[in-house]
C-alpha positions in Angstrom: 49.5 76.1 45.1 46.8 73.9 43.5 47.5 72.0 40.3 44.2 73.0 38.8 40.8 74.5 39.2 37.8 72.9 37.4 34.8 75.3 37.2 31.2 74.8 36.0 28.1 76.9 36.1 25.4 76.4 38.8 21.9 75.2 38.1 20.3 71.9 39.2 19.8 70.8 35.6 23.1 72.2 34.3 25.0 69.3 32.9 28.4 71.0 33.6 27.5 71.2 37.3 26.5 67.5 37.3 29.9 66.6 35.7 31.8 68.8 38.1 30.1 67.1 41.1 30.9 63.6 39.9 34.6 64.3 39.1 37.1 62.5 41.4 39.2 65.5 42.3 39.8 67.4 45.6 36.9 69.6 46.7 39.2 72.6 46.7 39.8 72.1 43.0 36.0 72.3 42.2 34.5 75.7 41.7 30.8 76.3 41.1 30.2 79.6 39.3 27.0 81.7 39.7 25.0 82.4 36.5 26.0 86.0 36.5 28.8 87.4 34.3 30.3 89.8 36.9 29.9 87.5 39.9 31.3 84.4 38.2 34.4 86.4 37.1 34.8 87.7 40.6 34.5 84.2 42.1 36.9 82.7 39.7 39.5 85.5 40.1 39.3 85.1 43.9 39.9 81.3 43.6 42.8 81.8 41.2 44.3 84.3 43.7 43.8 82.0 46.6 44.9 78.7 45.1 47.3 79.9 42.3 46.5 77.0 40.0 48.8 75.8 37.2 45.7 75.7 35.0 41.9 76.2 34.9 39.4 73.9 33.2 36.1 75.6 32.5 32.9 73.8 31.6 29.5 74.9 30.4 26.7 73.3 28.5 26.0 73.7 24.8 22.5 72.9 23.7 23.3 72.0 20.1 25.6 69.1 20.7 24.8 65.5 21.5 27.2 63.0 23.1 30.3 65.2 22.2 32.5 67.7 24.0 33.4 70.9 22.1 36.9 71.9 23.1 36.9 75.7 22.7 39.9 77.6 21.6 38.6 81.2 21.4 36.6 83.7 23.4 35.5 87.0 21.8 34.4 90.2 23.3 33.8 93.5 21.5 35.4 92.1 18.3 38.6 91.2 20.2 39.6 87.5 20.4 41.6 85.7 23.1 42.9 82.3 22.4 43.9 79.4 24.7 47.6 78.7 25.1 46.7 75.0 25.6 46.9 72.4 22.9 43.3 71.8 22.1 44.2 68.9 19.8 45.8 67.0 22.6 42.8 67.7 24.9 40.5 66.5 22.1 42.5 63.3 21.7 42.4 62.7 25.5 38.6 62.8 25.3 38.4 60.6 22.2 40.8 58.2 23.9 38.3 57.8 26.7 35.7 56.7 24.1 33.8 59.9 24.0 33.1 62.2 21.0 35.0 65.5 20.8 35.8 68.2 18.4 37.7 71.5 18.4 35.4 74.6 18.2 36.6 78.1 17.5 34.0 80.1 19.3 32.7 79.8 22.8 29.4 81.5 22.1 28.0 84.8 23.3 26.8 84.1 26.8 28.2 83.2 30.2 30.6 80.6 28.8 32.3 83.0 26.5 32.4 85.7 29.2 34.1 83.6 31.8 36.5 82.2 29.2 37.4 85.7 28.1 38.1 86.8 31.6 40.2 83.7 32.5 42.2 83.9 29.3 42.9 87.6 30.2 44.5 86.4 33.5 47.2 84.7 31.5 46.2 81.3 32.9 46.7 78.0 31.2 43.0 77.6 30.4 40.7 75.4 28.4 36.9 75.5 28.0 34.9 72.3 27.5 31.4 72.6 26.3 29.4 69.5 27.3 25.9 68.6 26.0 22.7 69.6 27.8 21.4 66.9 30.0 18.7 65.8 27.5 21.5 65.3 24.8 23.7 63.0 27.0 23.2 59.3 26.2 25.6 58.1 29.0 26.4 60.5 31.8 29.1 58.1 33.2 30.9 58.1 29.8 30.8 62.0 29.8 32.2 62.2 33.3 34.9 59.6 32.4 35.9 61.7 29.4 36.3 64.9 31.5 38.1 63.0 34.2 40.5 61.7 31.6 41.3 65.3 30.6 41.9 66.3 34.2 44.1 63.2 34.8 46.0 63.9 31.7 46.7 67.6 32.2 50.4 67.1 32.9 50.7 65.8 29.3 49.0 68.7 27.6 51.5 71.1 25.9 51.6 74.6 27.5 50.6 73.0 30.8 52.2 72.2 34.1 
């Protein structure tokens, strides 16, 4: 059993991939998802089955934000919503405590991010989705990585977790 899986989408310029690569966590905890709805859901489901994590932290990039992390609470598919069972306010405070901007967002978008969040929430996993800025909207990549690392390190203190 692994404590957690942290997943991000592939792509050389994808900021979530860059953050994932720079996190100081075990390699088995890192999962790179293909940019394909069905394949990414299959890859994540297989990893969850193999490692049986206590929680999953998903990351994707959101083009409209700058130097902030959007902590997503909801995924929607076919007018049906699924909500995280994690305390998004605590996750947001962890990020802010690391000196990085953060806010709670109620919608994960309509693309790959929303789709993988929807599927993971459907597995009944403790799951949170972090939208990070696109590379061009990140003033300090080290500060962003530190903020995400702080969330990972603080998972045990997040309600509905571990």
